[in-house]
C-alpha positions in Angstrom: 117.1 58.0 155.3 114.2 57.3 157.7 110.5 57.4 156.8 107.8 57.7 159.4 104.2 59.2 159.9 103.8 62.8 159.0 102.7 63.4 162.6 106.3 62.8 163.7 107.0 66.4 163.0 104.7 67.2 165.8 104.7 64.6 168.3 107.3 62.7 170.5 108.8 59.4 169.6 107.0 57.2 172.1 103.7 56.9 170.2 102.7 53.2 170.2 101.8 53.1 166.7 105.0 54.5 165.1 106.6 52.5 162.6 109.7 53.1 160.3 111.0 52.4 156.9 114.9 52.9 156.6 116.9 53.3 153.5 120.6 52.9 153.4 122.6 55.0 150.8 126.1 54.8 149.1 128.0 58.1 148.6 126.9 58.2 144.9 123.3 59.0 145.8 123.9 61.9 148.1 125.7 65.1 148.2 126.0 66.3 151.8 126.8 69.8 152.9 126.8 71.5 156.3 123.5 73.2 155.6 121.7 70.9 153.2 121.8 67.7 151.7 120.5 66.2 148.4 119.5 62.6 147.7 119.2 61.4 144.1 116.9 58.5 143.5 117.0 58.0 139.7 117.0 54.3 139.3 119.4 53.7 142.2 119.0 50.3 143.8 119.1 50.7 147.6 118.7 48.4 150.6 115.5 48.9 152.8 114.4 47.8 156.2 110.9 48.0 157.7 110.8 48.3 161.5 108.1 47.7 164.0 107.5 50.2 166.9 110.2 48.5 168.7 112.7 49.3 166.0 113.1 45.7 165.1 113.5 44.9 161.4 110.4 42.8 160.3 111.4 42.6 156.6 114.1 43.8 154.2 115.0 44.0 150.7 116.3 46.1 147.7 114.4 48.4 145.5 114.9 51.4 143.2 113.8 54.7 145.0 112.4 56.2 141.8 109.9 53.1 141.8 109.2 53.4 145.4 108.7 57.3 145.9 105.3 58.4 145.0 104.7 62.1 145.7 106.7 61.8 148.9 105.1 58.4 149.9 105.4 54.8 149.0 102.9 52.4 147.2 101.8 49.7 149.6 102.1 47.1 146.6 105.9 47.5 146.7 106.1 46.0 150.1 102.8 44.5 151.0 102.9 46.0 154.4 100.3 48.2 156.1 102.7 51.0 157.1 103.6 51.9 153.5 100.2 53.7 152.9 101.2 56.7 150.9 99.1 59.2 152.7 100.9 58.6 156.0 104.5 57.9 154.9 106.7 60.8 154.2 110.5 61.1 154.0 111.4 62.9 157.2 115.1 62.3 158.2 118.5 61.8 156.8 121.3 60.7 159.0 125.0 61.1 157.9 128.1 60.2 159.6 131.5 61.8 159.7 134.0 60.1 162.2 132.2 60.0 165.5 129.8 62.8 164.6 126.4 62.4 162.9 124.5 65.2 161.3 120.8 64.9 161.2 118.7 66.5 158.4 114.9 66.8 157.9 113.2 66.7 154.5 112.3 70.1 153.0 111.7 69.9 149.1 111.3 67.4 146.3 112.4 67.8 142.8 112.4 65.4 139.8 114.7 62.7 141.0 115.9 64.5 144.0 115.1 65.1 147.7 116.4 68.2 149.5 116.9 68.2 153.3 117.9 70.8 155.8 120.4 70.4 158.7 118.9 70.2 162.1 122.1 69.4 164.3 125.0 67.4 164.8 125.8 64.8 167.8 128.6 62.7 168.9 128.2 59.0 168.8 130.1 55.8 169.4 132.4 54.6 166.8 130.2 51.7 165.7 128.9 53.7 163.0 125.5 54.3 161.5 123.7 51.0 161.0 120.4 49.2 161.3 121.6 47.9 164.7 121.7 51.2 166.4 119.2 53.0 164.4 116.7 53.4 167.4 119.4 55.8 169.1 119.9 57.7 165.7 116.3 58.1 165.2 115.6 59.6 168.6 118.4 61.9 168.0 117.0 63.0 164.7 113.5 63.6 166.3 115.0 65.5 169.0 117.0 67.7 166.7 113.9 68.2 164.4 111.7 69.5 167.5 112.9 73.0 167.7 112.5 73.6 163.9 109.3 71.6 163.3 107.0 74.5 162.6 109.6 76.4 160.4 110.2 73.1 158.4 106.4 72.8 157.9 105.8 76.5 156.9 106.9 77.2 153.3 107.6 81.0 153.9 109.5 80.8 157.1 113.1 79.6 156.0 113.7 82.1 153.0 115.8 85.0 154.2 117.6 87.8 152.4 120.2 89.9 153.6 119.1 93.5 153.0 116.0 92.9 151.0 116.2 96.2 149.1 119.8 95.7 148.2 120.7 94.1 144.7 124.1 92.5 144.8 125.4 91.1 141.6 128.6 90.7 139.5 128.3 91.2 135.7 130.5 89.3 133.1 130.1 90.8 129.8 130.6 88.4 127.0 131.1 88.7 123.3 128.0 89.6 121.1 128.3 86.3 119.2 128.0 84.2 122.4 125.3 81.4 122.1 123.5 82.1 125.4 121.3 78.8 125.3 124.3 76.8 124.6 126.1 78.5 127.6 123.0 78.2 129.7 122.8 74.4 129.0 126.6 73.9 129.8 126.1 75.5 133.1 123.0 73.4 134.2 124.8 70.3 133.0 127.8 71.2 135.0 125.7 71.5 138.1 123.9 68.3 137.7 127.2 66.3 136.9 128.9 67.5 140.0 131.4 70.0 138.1 130.5 72.7 140.5 131.0 70.8 143.8 129.1 72.2 146.8 126.3 73.4 144.9 123.1 72.1 143.5 120.2 73.3 141.2 117.5 75.1 143.1 114.4 72.8 143.3 111.8 75.5 143.3 113.1 78.1 140.6 113.8 75.7 137.7 115.1 76.8 134.4 113.5 80.1 132.9 113.5 81.8 129.6 112.0 85.3 129.0 111.8 88.0 126.5 110.3 91.4 127.3 110.3 95.2 126.5 112.2 97.3 128.9 111.3 101.2 129.1 114.2 102.9 131.0 114.5 106.4 132.2 117.6 107.7 133.9 117.2 109.8 137.1 119.9 112.5 136.7 118.7 114.6 139.6 118.7 115.0 142.8 122.1 113.6 143.3 121.2 111.2 146.1 118.5 109.5 143.9 120.5 109.0 140.8 120.0 105.7 139.0 117.1 104.8 136.8 113.4 103.8 136.8 112.4 101.1 134.3 109.0 99.7 133.2 108.6 96.0 132.1 105.3 95.2 130.3 103.1 92.5 131.6 100.8 90.6 129.1 97.7 92.0 131.0 98.8 95.5 130.3 100.2 96.2 133.7 103.8 96.8 134.4 106.6 95.7 136.7 108.5 98.9 137.8 112.1 98.7 139.1 113.7 101.7 140.7 117.5 101.4 141.1 119.5 104.0 142.9 123.2 104.2 142.6 125.7 106.9 141.3 128.2 104.6 139.4 128.2 101.1 138.2 128.9 99.1 141.3 128.5 95.8 143.2 125.5 96.8 145.5 122.6 99.0 144.4 119.3 99.8 145.9 116.6 98.1 144.1 112.9 98.8 144.7 110.1 96.9 143.0 106.4 97.3 142.3 104.3 94.6 140.5 101.1 94.7 138.6 100.9 98.4 138.5 98.1 99.9 136.1 99.4 103.1 134.4 96.9 105.4 132.6 98.5 107.8 130.3 102.4 107.9 129.4 105.0 106.6 131.5 106.6 110.0 131.7 103.4 111.3 133.3 103.3 108.5 135.8 107.0 109.4 136.9 106.1 113.0 137.2 103.2 112.2 139.5 104.8 109.4 141.4 108.3 111.0 141.8 107.6 114.9 141.4 111.2 115.8 142.6 113.3 114.0 140.2 114.6 114.9 136.7 114.6 112.1 134.0 116.4 111.3 130.7 114.4 109.0 128.4 116.1 106.3 126.4 114.9 104.2 123.7 113.0 100.9 124.4 115.3 98.0 124.6 114.5 94.2 124.4 116.0 91.8 126.7 116.1 88.0 126.3 117.5 85.8 129.2 117.8 82.2 130.5 118.2 81.9 134.2 118.5 79.3 137.1 119.1 79.6 140.8 121.9 77.5 142.5 122.0 76.6 146.1 125.1 76.2 148.3 124.9 73.1 150.3 127.2 74.5 153.0 125.9 77.9 153.6 122.3 77.8 152.4 122.9 80.9 150.2 121.2 80.8 146.7 122.6 82.4 143.7 120.7 83.5 140.6 122.6 83.1 137.2 121.2 85.1 134.4 122.5 84.9 130.9 120.9 87.6 128.7 121.1 89.5 125.4 120.2 93.1 125.1 119.6 95.3 122.2 117.8 98.3 120.8 115.7 97.9 117.6 116.6 100.2 114.8 120.0 101.5 116.1 123.3 100.2 114.9 124.8 99.1 118.1 126.5 96.1 119.2 124.2 93.8 121.3 125.0 93.5 124.9 125.5 89.9 126.1 126.2 89.3 130.0 126.3 86.6 132.5 124.9 88.1 135.8 125.6 86.2 139.2 123.4 87.7 141.9 122.8 86.9 145.4 119.3 85.6 145.5 118.2 84.5 149.0 119.0 82.1 151.6 117.3 78.8 152.7 118.3 77.7 156.2 116.9 77.2 159.7 118.8 80.4 161.1 118.9 83.9 159.7 121.8 84.4 157.0 125.2 85.6 157.5 127.3 87.5 155.1 127.5 86.2 151.5 129.9 88.6 149.9 132.9 86.3 149.8 130.9 83.3 148.5 129.4 85.5 145.7 132.7 86.4 144.5 133.9 82.7 144.7 130.8 81.7 142.7 131.4 84.4 140.1 135.1 83.1 139.8 133.8 79.5 139.3 131.6 80.7 136.2 134.4 82.9 135.0 136.8 79.8 134.9 134.1 77.9 132.9 134.0 80.7 130.4 137.7 80.5 130.1 137.7 77.0 129.6 135.0 77.3 126.7 137.2 80.0 125.2 134.8 82.7 125.7 136.1 86.1 126.3 135.0 87.8 129.4 135.1 91.3 130.9 134.6 91.3 134.6 133.0 94.5 135.8 129.6 96.0 136.8 128.7 97.5 133.4 125.0 98.2 133.6 122.2 98.3 131.2 122.0 102.1 131.8 125.6 102.5 130.8 125.0 100.4 127.7 122.1 102.6 126.7 124.1 105.7 127.1 126.9 104.1 124.9 124.4 103.2 122.2 122.8 106.6 122.1 125.8 109.0 122.3 
């Protein structure tokens, strides 16, 4: 991994005051994919070199990265060298070798104990390998590969894409009512962190979430082309999140239209009548939904998948609680627009399904929806 001034993202390499700090990593400290790479720096000692503007090492040593990194920079006291001022020094490039090919990555996100990089290109090099002795050539390649993407990499909103933004695509694994959803959630998180789901990593931005909320659901029965449902989720400030899902049968892909922070005066039925005057609805009892969720990233494709483990029930009705594990295509983080995610979503679902089998948890693999559950509970 190569450190340099922040301005390297915007200027050429021939600046006279450019200096570098280079870290060498072993395979236990990194998870490399074609699209992304993750570096782990939890108490791992690693070799470092400080280079002058001519790429010549002026000092070297060993240090734990978790001590050296300070909000993407370094404390000058660790090295006693002027180039390690934390304001100017930011992790920029990661260089990885596979045979005679090197892959260059540029820093994107930081999480506790982890740094996430995105692939900026691949180049053929001589077989002498990646070392401090040819680092000048490799840094020049990394900077050159970074240039076409430098503004995207520095714009937090430019790299997240979603195939068909108004289409929800998810598999639903229905589990026994007795399933401990928190214990199962922890198992999946630990599996990701321990490398039991190779090729994937926990998303650095989304984190682990727990929600409980009331859901008021109205089935849309007519017209035929608009069948599905409209649901209202209460916000603490009295507003609502409104989800409109359009589909005729339980299936993999559904149209999903969302509105947030909507103020509603009067009843929900009146709002639907005024907002959607052409639809006929059927009201169901309010149900409660408790869920834990996380997002996992594919290191190879950049596709991100949300995993939600939830428990749903209607208070006051003698009906079995609905427990499900939903695996949904979330979005894509990469330097180029996303391609199809369908096969990978199915593969990810099979991974979690296999984990459930190993835990002796029964699973029904279908598209059983909350609407179908409410219909079954209120027959």
